[in-house]
KOLTOR-721237 format. One record per residue (C-alpha): residue in one letter; z, y, x. Coordinates in Angstrom, 3 decimals. Last residue first. Example, Ala and Ser with C-alpha at 12.3 -4.5 7.8 and 13.67 -1.06 7.14 Angstrom:
- aa  zz  yy  xx
- S  7.140  -1.060  13.670
- A  7.800  -4.500  12.300
END
This chain:
- aa  zz  yy  xx
- R  95.806  146.746  146.286
- R  95.180  143.429  144.614
- T  96.318  143.004  141.041
- L  99.346  141.561  139.236
- V  100.233  141.989  135.561
- V  103.740  140.857  134.623
- A  105.359  138.813  131.888
- Y  108.892  137.568  131.182
- F  109.839  136.190  127.800
- G  112.948  135.683  125.683
- D  111.814  134.717  122.226
- L  112.048  137.145  119.348
- G  114.759  138.828  117.322
- A  115.357  139.507  113.653
- L  113.934  138.018  110.460
- R  116.612  135.360  109.923
- A  119.232  137.892  111.009
- D  118.438  139.971  107.910
- E  119.269  143.587  108.711
- H  116.564  143.460  111.368
- G  116.623  143.970  115.124
- L  113.503  143.581  117.225
- M  115.333  142.773  120.474
- A  118.354  140.446  120.532
- P  116.243  137.453  121.622
- H  115.163  138.950  124.958
- T  111.941  140.526  126.128
- R  111.127  141.443  129.713
- V  107.696  142.930  130.391
- E  107.047  144.325  133.872
- G  106.308  147.994  134.546
- L  108.641  148.463  137.512
- P  111.188  150.336  135.372
- T  111.148  147.389  132.944
- I  109.194  147.359  129.678
- A  111.075  145.594  126.875
- T  112.847  148.835  125.956
- E  109.513  150.223  124.763
- L  109.210  147.440  122.208
- G  108.996  149.467  119.009
- P  105.837  151.203  120.167
- W  104.111  148.917  122.702
- R  101.122  150.771  124.131
- T  103.413  153.696  124.945
- P  105.327  151.402  127.332
- D  102.314  151.249  129.709
- V  102.471  147.996  131.681
- P  102.638  148.604  135.411
- K  100.043  146.912  137.669
- I  102.329  145.088  140.062
- K  101.006  144.733  143.593
- W  99.132  142.302  145.830
- S  97.933  142.787  149.418
- P  101.536  142.527  150.602
- H  101.609  138.798  149.723
- D  104.931  137.409  151.021
- A  106.998  140.300  149.659
- L  104.915  140.293  146.495
- F  105.637  136.594  145.892
- G  109.358  137.093  146.503
- A  109.448  139.951  143.992
- V  107.636  137.663  141.543
- M  110.370  135.007  141.860
- E  113.134  137.574  141.456
- E  111.626  139.181  138.349
- G  110.821  135.924  136.598
- E  112.249  132.461  137.248
- Q  115.326  133.771  139.065
- P  115.486  136.498  136.431
- D  116.581  133.877  133.847
- L  115.558  134.405  130.249
- S  112.745  131.880  130.576
- C  109.657  131.854  128.369
- N  107.086  132.296  131.137
- S  104.478  134.768  132.270
- F  102.032  135.646  135.048
- V  98.962  137.750  134.351
- L  96.502  137.938  137.254
- E  93.858  140.646  137.131
- G  90.433  140.896  138.741
- E  88.857  143.331  141.175
- P  88.710  140.886  144.083
- R  88.130  137.758  141.972
- V  91.242  135.794  141.039
- L  91.466  132.060  141.787
- S  93.503  132.417  144.998
- A  96.213  134.271  143.074
- A  96.625  131.249  140.801
- H  97.430  129.091  143.840
- D  100.317  131.291  144.984
- L  101.474  131.600  141.372
- L  101.571  127.828  140.970
- D  103.691  127.424  144.092
- R  106.013  130.200  142.911
- Q  106.320  128.621  139.485
- V  107.306  125.259  140.984
- Q  109.864  127.055  143.165
- A  111.351  128.761  140.099
- L  111.397  125.367  138.405
- R  113.661  123.916  141.077
- M  116.125  126.815  140.930
- I  116.197  126.699  137.133
- D  116.702  122.945  137.162
- E  119.657  123.351  139.532
- P  121.200  125.828  137.110
- T  121.073  123.029  134.510
- K  118.823  122.039  131.607
- T  119.305  119.399  128.900
- Y  122.400  120.768  127.161
- P  121.481  124.467  127.178
- I  117.939  123.390  126.161
- D  118.878  121.323  123.111
- P  118.817  124.398  120.887
- H  115.009  124.517  120.962
- R  113.916  127.036  118.330
- R  116.744  129.507  118.903
- V  116.911  128.358  122.538
- T  113.414  129.678  123.256
- G  114.225  132.108  126.076
- T  115.909  129.326  128.037
- S  112.518  127.640  128.414
- S  113.501  126.233  131.849
- C  109.995  126.919  133.102
- P  106.398  125.730  133.067
- A  104.102  128.667  133.861
- D  102.059  130.855  131.579
- L  99.456  131.603  134.233
- L  96.626  133.729  132.884
- V  93.842  134.358  135.380
- G  91.221  137.086  135.104
- D  87.760  137.830  136.395
- F  87.576  134.261  137.668
- G  86.893  132.582  141.002
- D  83.511  131.728  142.514
- P  84.807  128.654  144.366
- A  86.872  127.505  141.348
- A  89.076  124.508  142.122
- L  91.962  123.552  139.844
- D  94.481  121.423  141.748
- Q  97.487  123.736  141.330
- A  96.840  123.979  137.586
- R  96.836  120.209  137.235
- S  93.581  119.158  135.675
- L  91.936  118.160  132.423
- R  89.466  120.975  131.885
- T  88.538  122.694  128.650
- E  85.705  125.125  127.969
- V  86.318  127.334  124.955
- D  84.904  127.681  121.437
- L  86.963  129.109  118.588
- G  86.660  127.988  114.956
- L  90.412  128.198  114.363
- R  90.619  124.577  113.221
- E  88.564  123.546  116.258
- L  90.866  125.575  118.498
- N  93.928  123.702  117.243
- G  92.234  120.319  117.673
- R  91.123  121.189  121.197
- L  94.659  122.228  122.092
- R  96.048  118.957  120.716
- E  93.556  117.073  122.877
- L  94.717  119.099  125.869
- R  98.320  118.200  125.086
- N  97.459  114.506  124.967
- A  95.408  114.670  128.173
- S  98.212  116.452  129.981
- Q  97.311  118.414  133.143
- D  96.085  121.493  131.321
- C  93.228  123.942  131.866
- A  91.527  126.226  129.368
- T  88.374  127.976  130.568
- V  87.685  131.040  128.473
- K  84.665  133.287  128.197
- A  86.520  136.269  126.787
- G  85.640  137.848  123.439
- A  89.071  138.911  122.182
- L  89.213  135.807  119.971
- A  88.730  133.664  123.072
- L  91.709  135.267  124.818
- Q  93.931  135.016  121.749
- A  92.955  131.378  121.209
- T  93.851  130.509  124.805
- K  97.201  132.228  124.285
- G  97.975  129.961  121.331
- G  96.529  126.877  123.014
- P  99.038  124.033  122.948
- A  98.275  123.787  125.823
- A  97.020  126.250  128.462
- C  98.839  125.403  131.694
- L  96.230  127.649  133.380
- D  94.202  129.928  131.133
- V  91.054  130.879  133.014
- I  89.196  134.059  132.138
- E  85.511  134.900  132.600
- L  84.860  138.339  131.137
- G  82.600  139.141  128.183
- D  85.277  140.980  126.221
- L  88.586  140.688  128.065
- K  89.615  144.079  129.406
- S  92.861  145.585  130.699
- F  94.656  142.241  130.398
- L  98.155  142.581  128.916
- Q  97.338  141.203  125.461
- A  97.320  137.594  126.661
- P  100.895  138.050  127.895
- I  102.255  139.497  124.598
- S  101.596  136.719  122.080
- A  104.466  134.585  123.366
- A  106.869  137.395  122.498
- A  105.726  137.382  118.871
- D  106.211  133.637  118.569
- Q  102.997  131.810  117.808
- V  101.920  129.985  114.643
- W  98.193  130.250  114.039
- W  96.005  132.420  111.853
- E  92.803  132.593  109.801
- G  91.770  129.009  110.526
- D  90.659  128.269  106.984
- A  93.232  125.493  106.632
- F  95.991  127.902  107.633
- G  94.904  130.870  105.537
- A  97.195  130.345  102.579
- L  100.279  128.324  103.424
- G  100.316  124.521  103.286
- S  100.165  124.120  107.063
- V  103.507  125.898  107.275
- P  105.101  122.860  105.637
- G  107.097  123.371  102.443
- E  110.031  125.610  101.576
- P  108.667  128.453  103.683
- R  110.720  129.948  106.531
- G  110.576  133.695  106.372
- I  107.445  135.453  107.583
- R  106.575  137.537  110.623
- V  103.008  138.737  111.162
- S  102.135  139.456  114.786
- G  100.597  142.755  115.889
- T  102.999  142.902  118.840
- P  104.966  145.708  117.191
- L  105.666  143.377  114.234
- V  103.942  143.288  110.843
- L  106.044  142.097  107.927
- G  105.966  139.079  105.650
- G  105.352  138.184  102.006
- L  102.408  135.934  102.772
- R  99.744  138.105  101.104
- E  101.322  141.371  102.176
- A  101.691  140.247  105.780
- W  98.149  138.887  105.672
- G  96.791  142.256  104.609
- A  98.805  144.152  107.207
- A  97.637  141.813  109.965
- D  94.014  142.354  109.054
- S  92.361  140.207  111.731
- K  92.542  136.879  113.575
- V  96.224  136.516  112.824
- T  99.022  135.547  115.205
- L  101.834  134.208  113.062
- D  105.568  134.432  113.599
- I  108.069  132.136  111.907
- A  111.689  133.259  111.691
- P  114.310  131.838  113.977
- P  117.383  129.738  113.112
- E  120.529  131.643  114.117
- S  122.749  130.378  116.951
- L  120.740  132.326  119.517
- I  121.491  135.527  117.576
- K  125.099  135.708  118.736
- L  124.376  134.816  122.342
- I  121.818  137.601  122.635
- A  124.139  140.148  121.045
- A  126.941  139.203  123.465
- A  124.583  139.272  126.459
- D  123.326  142.812  125.834
- A  126.307  144.394  127.626
- G  125.541  142.547  130.853
- Y  122.113  140.952  130.739
- S  121.793  138.907  133.938
- S  125.422  138.020  134.723
- R  126.279  137.652  131.057
- L  123.320  135.355  130.501
- R  124.165  133.290  133.584
- D  127.780  132.837  132.434
- E  126.729  131.835  128.917
- F  124.451  129.082  130.197
- W  126.911  127.717  132.762
- D  129.731  127.750  130.204
- P  127.923  125.575  127.683
- F  127.084  127.352  124.413
- D  128.759  128.861  121.353
- P  132.118  129.691  122.899
- T  135.056  128.795  120.615
- E  137.753  131.183  119.346
- A  135.845  132.823  116.514
- A  134.118  129.587  115.492
- V  137.444  127.768  115.134
- V  138.903  130.499  112.915
- P  135.765  130.897  110.803
- L  135.615  127.096  110.336
- L  139.295  126.669  109.438
- V  139.558  128.322  106.034
- N  136.286  127.343  104.385
- K  136.231  124.056  106.292
- E  139.620  122.819  105.059
- R  138.716  120.298  102.378
- A  135.489  119.073  104.002
- M  137.193  118.733  107.381
- R  140.054  116.805  105.752
- R  137.599  114.366  104.247
- L  135.861  114.103  107.612
- L  139.040  113.223  109.469
- A  140.275  110.672  106.939
- N  137.014  108.751  106.578
- V  136.152  108.766  110.271
- L  139.660  107.658  111.169
- G  139.480  104.815  108.665
- A  136.150  103.670  110.095
- F  137.546  103.736  113.656
- R  137.870  99.950  114.086
- R  134.208  99.594  113.138
- N  133.025  102.015  115.817
- R  131.731  99.825  118.629
- P  130.871  97.000  116.222
- D  128.614  99.413  114.270
- S  128.309  98.831  110.508
- D  131.752  100.285  109.732
- A  130.940  103.491  111.595
- Q  127.702  103.972  109.666
- T  129.422  103.158  106.382
- V  132.106  105.739  107.134
- A  129.466  108.310  108.104
- L  127.499  107.549  104.938
- D  130.548  108.131  102.725
- V  131.562  111.335  104.488
- A  128.116  112.954  104.333
- A  127.630  111.853  100.719
- R  131.006  113.239  99.645
- D  130.369  116.531  101.400
- P  127.138  117.078  99.459
- V  124.396  118.132  101.895
- D  123.311  121.775  102.073
- L  123.800  121.972  105.808
- Y  126.192  123.824  108.117
- L  129.769  122.547  107.927
- I  129.534  119.236  106.078
- Q  126.093  118.244  107.390
- A  126.786  119.212  111.002
- A  130.180  117.511  110.687
- A  128.559  114.210  109.717
- V  126.269  114.241  112.743
- R  129.101  115.294  115.057
- L  131.409  112.579  113.703
- V  128.844  109.840  114.282
- Q  128.130  111.231  117.765
- R  131.822  111.233  118.701
- L  132.141  107.613  117.588
- A  129.293  106.607  119.907
- R  131.103  108.347  122.773
- A  134.318  106.407  122.133
- G  135.032  105.456  125.740
- D  137.414  108.319  126.399
- P  139.360  107.649  123.191
- L  139.439  110.637  120.826
- P  142.072  113.152  121.848
- N  145.530  112.851  120.253
- D  146.806  114.848  117.280
- V  143.402  114.880  115.660
- L  141.925  117.548  113.381
- R  141.539  120.251  116.035
- D  139.400  117.937  118.143
- I  136.839  117.662  115.354
- F  136.742  121.443  114.893
- A  136.356  122.000  118.642
- D  133.523  119.479  118.775
- I  131.737  121.176  115.882
- V  132.219  124.606  117.463
- R  130.811  123.333  120.768
- L  127.824  121.727  119.059
- H  126.847  124.646  116.830
- R  123.152  125.050  117.597
- L  122.982  121.403  118.683
- A  124.394  120.030  115.424
- S  122.273  122.347  113.303
- L  119.040  121.402  115.068
- L  119.955  117.724  115.009
- I  120.836  117.648  111.315
- A  117.710  119.557  110.293
- R  115.459  117.268  112.343
- V  117.108  114.182  110.885
- L  116.683  115.543  107.364
- L  113.013  116.334  107.863
- R  112.442  112.872  109.297
- D  114.238  111.332  106.306
- Q  111.889  113.166  103.970
- D  108.780  112.002  105.849
- G  109.752  108.352  106.066
- L  111.440  106.945  109.146
- N  109.790  104.785  111.829
- T  109.031  107.851  113.978
- F  112.710  108.751  114.285
- A  114.349  105.519  115.442
- P  111.051  104.854  117.196
- N  111.710  107.777  119.594
- G  108.720  110.081  119.807
- G  105.116  109.352  120.734
- A  103.100  110.370  117.695
- P  105.438  112.404  115.512
- D  107.214  113.938  118.532
- L  110.890  114.077  117.619
- L  112.272  112.542  120.824
- G  109.882  114.563  122.968
- D  110.791  117.832  121.274
- L  114.485  116.994  121.631
- S  114.092  116.611  125.374
- A  116.379  113.917  126.805
- R  119.430  115.100  128.742
- S  120.881  111.560  128.852
- E  124.312  112.191  127.291
- T  123.764  115.230  125.084
- V  120.105  114.710  124.220
- A  120.020  110.913  124.004
- S  123.323  110.895  122.109
- L  121.909  113.325  119.574
- L  118.947  110.975  119.217
- R  121.124  107.970  118.439
- S  123.360  109.887  116.045
- A  120.361  111.346  114.188
- A  118.735  107.918  113.941
- Q  121.889  106.399  112.457
- R  122.119  109.277  110.006
- A  118.479  108.802  108.933
- A  118.924  105.035  108.610
- L  121.919  105.598  106.335
- G  120.111  107.880  103.899
- P  119.698  105.329  101.151
- K  122.078  102.347  101.426
- L  120.212  99.040  101.291
- D  119.867  98.745  105.072
- T  123.634  98.600  105.304
- P  123.870  95.152  103.763
- G  127.124  95.173  101.800
- R  129.703  97.869  102.164
- R  133.137  98.240  103.701
- N  135.069  101.304  102.578
- E  136.481  99.206  99.720
- H  138.455  97.281  102.316
- N  141.214  99.811  102.381
- E  142.618  102.521  104.626
- P  140.484  101.378  107.555
- R  142.662  101.321  110.673
- S  141.668  103.927  113.283
- R  143.840  106.578  111.736
- A  146.988  105.536  113.504
- R  145.159  105.196  116.835
- A  143.542  108.612  116.535
- S  146.932  110.162  115.886
- R  147.769  111.648  112.529
- A  147.096  115.228  111.510
- G  149.194  116.464  108.611
- S  148.957  115.319  105.023
- M  145.640  113.630  104.426
END
């Protein structure tokens, strides 16, 4: 295509050969249609990507696909959301006039195809051909089939030259998200934003012999004691040790809170908001008598299944954390509270598009209410560990400071940085834990970083 033509000029199909027969006969089309539908749900309706892709209760457009198509849809969506602003900027660069205001379905078709052309190992010709067929099969987009064909062919031709240029001049994430990171992390914000666009490694919490499992699985041992591996070609469940319950998947940062208790062996510990059970497993493995509480029956059932595979025995209770009654209290309480999850954007790139500053404010109040109740469950000499996977101080440091101001009988029990060689910078001057994704550097970006987490140990004075 010589030069960029207007959207209207390109909206006419260049020839009738672009039109196909029954679309359900074309392999791969259903996967692209599902990806477009789910991307629309995330970006237009703020639906959770995890919920949409849940194998049991997810969107039928996804759950009705075969295994290979599900993998493809997941890959397309993760890539599209990690690079959404760059993809949109690239699309807009290739048209003289903006896409029509009402053409939201067209935008999703182009985003899905662009994710394949720019970031995935999908042949350009296949991505273009299926996008054209997808547009032609949808009455809303049929008149744009020619535009889809011309734009995507030009994108494929010019991506090696234009993509670095567009990426360099386009912010990676929504303005609200980047602004809050810069406000909170200053000079570290640029490094955090850079690594958030990289797919994360896989971290494993092992029952024992971390060095041995790292050697066996071709990984490395992290300062948290976790084993980090690259992404395997097949499912994680196919790796050695999974079926035998020797380890479970858990980000290195997520493994820290359960390790902050002074003592666990023989003590009665309650894990509030426990599912899917990684921290529960850590507590039980350390010898604690654990009560795991969660308000979701489905999530609690998943927790039980995970613990059964690991051969660990805990008591489970179906209850909201704020409703849990324990007249005798517990020696320790772990509250890993629901939050905005902004620390997990590498694994959940939908979060900047499904959360807002208002959500952060609301969730901080939810956490405060839960923390107030959790404190009432702790025996006089016990410990309360509060944590969440948010990068935002409003959900961490600021919320806990408010709790301490209102509860002068409680104090922070400082974490000793010498216990965490390699993560000393994650310990704040007050003795809290604050990790962010640019920590744990590595020459290979796929093996660098960890989730953003906040954790603190609270005790009575």
